[in-house]
Every structure is written in C-alpha cells, then in structure tokens.
C-alpha positions in Angstrom: -31.6 54.5 109.9 -33.9 57.0 108.2 -32.4 59.4 105.8 -29.1 57.6 105.6 -27.2 55.6 102.9 -28.0 51.9 103.1 -25.2 49.7 104.3 -24.3 47.9 101.2 -21.1 47.6 99.3 -20.2 50.2 96.8 -20.1 48.7 93.4 -17.5 50.2 91.1 -16.9 49.4 87.5 -13.5 50.7 86.4 -12.2 50.6 82.9 -14.8 48.0 81.7 -16.7 48.1 78.5 -19.9 48.5 80.4 -18.6 51.5 82.3 -17.6 53.2 79.1 -13.9 52.7 78.9 -12.5 53.3 75.5 -15.1 55.7 74.3 -13.5 58.4 72.1 -13.7 62.0 73.0 -15.0 64.3 70.2 -11.9 66.6 70.6 -9.2 63.9 70.6 -8.3 60.3 69.8 -7.3 59.4 73.4 -9.7 57.0 75.1 -11.9 58.3 77.9 -12.0 56.1 81.0 -15.1 56.2 83.1 -16.4 54.4 86.2 -19.8 54.0 87.8 -20.7 53.8 91.5 -24.0 52.2 92.5 -25.5 52.8 96.0 -28.9 52.5 97.6 -30.4 55.4 99.6 -33.3 54.9 102.0 -36.1 57.3 102.7 -38.5 56.7 105.6 -41.0 59.4 104.5 -42.4 60.8 101.3 -40.0 63.3 99.8 -39.4 65.8 97.1 -36.3 66.0 95.0 -35.3 68.8 92.6 -35.7 67.5 89.1 -38.6 65.2 89.9 -42.0 66.6 89.3 -43.9 64.8 92.0 -43.6 63.6 95.6 -41.8 60.2 95.8 -42.9 57.5 98.3 -40.7 56.2 101.1 -38.4 53.3 100.2 -35.0 52.3 98.8 -33.7 54.1 95.7 -30.8 53.1 93.5 -28.4 56.0 92.7 -25.7 55.7 90.0 -22.8 58.2 89.8 -20.6 58.2 86.6 -17.1 59.7 86.8 -14.4 60.2 84.2 -10.7 60.0 84.6 -8.9 63.4 84.4 -5.9 62.2 82.2 -3.8 65.4 82.4 -2.6 64.6 85.9 0.3 62.4 87.0 -2.0 60.5 89.4 -5.5 59.1 89.0 -8.3 61.6 89.7 -11.9 61.2 88.7 -14.5 64.0 88.2 -18.3 63.4 88.5 -20.0 63.5 85.2 -23.6 62.6 86.2 -25.7 61.3 89.1 -28.9 59.4 88.3 -31.7 58.2 90.7 -34.1 55.4 89.6 -37.6 56.4 90.6 -40.8 54.3 90.5 -43.3 55.0 87.7 -46.5 56.9 88.2 -49.9 55.2 88.5 -50.7 56.0 84.8 -47.2 54.9 83.7 -45.9 52.1 86.0 -42.4 51.7 84.4 -39.5 53.0 86.4 -37.6 56.1 85.3 -34.2 57.6 85.6 -33.7 61.2 86.6 -30.5 63.1 86.6 -30.0 64.9 89.9 -27.4 67.0 91.8 -25.9 65.0 94.7 -26.2 68.1 96.9 -30.0 68.0 96.4 -30.0 64.3 97.2 -28.1 64.8 100.4 -30.4 67.7 101.4 -33.5 65.4 100.9 -31.8 62.7 103.0 -31.1 65.2 105.7 -34.7 66.5 105.7 -35.9 62.9 105.9 -33.6 62.1 108.8 -34.8 65.1 110.7 -38.5 64.0 110.6 -39.8 61.8 113.5 -40.2 58.1 112.8 -43.7 56.8 112.2 -44.5 54.3 115.0 -47.0 52.6 112.7 -44.3 51.7 110.2 -42.3 50.0 113.0 -45.3 47.9 114.0 -45.8 46.7 110.4 -42.2 45.8 109.8 -41.8 43.9 113.0 
C-alpha cells in the first residue's frame, strides 16, 4: 500500500557486538547496550524528506533506528539515539548514501505519499 511500512519482519540486534553492546561511555566505565531496528518503507511517488537536499524517486528505502538502554531504571527501556535512511546516489555519484533523519519527518513524508492518488500507469507496468 502506498505510503505505508512494508510488511517485512522487524530485525532487531540486541546486545550483540555488531549492535554496539559493550561500548564504553565517556563518562563512566559501565557498558552501553544498544540495539538496531531495520525496516523498509515504500514510497509510490517522488518525495522530499527533511535532511535530503533533493527529490527522491519512488521505491523501497531501508531505515535503521539505533536505540540505547536506559540503565538507571529497574526495567528495560530503550531511547532512540538515531534514525538513518539509505538513499540512492545521484547521477554524478551513483553510490548510495546514509542520511540521519527525524522519524516524525519520515512519517509525514509517508502520510503525504499515501494521500496522493495512485498512478494507473504504474499498475499496468507492474502487472
């Protein structure tokens, strides 16, 4: 469905070396436990996103959100540290790039995309 999150499982790396577990905080010697969530968002129309200096084409985009454990509490709670979207490269620089974004801006772009009418030509091409 246009402007919606793709239906794929949420990948979550908790307390793994890849996810950053065991990194030391600058202010203490206690390890900082982080986890990452990966999801794919789908856009049906060209769109703009705050933090990206150009219009992005329709398609599927990988979004990674990193969270860190708040250790002062008696139960596990995580706070968002960063959200990154992977965008395709420009014509003059075809390599893909990562852009830090605000999840509120991402949701607003998805909502705008979902409010636009579907392009019947796209449906004919995709079957």
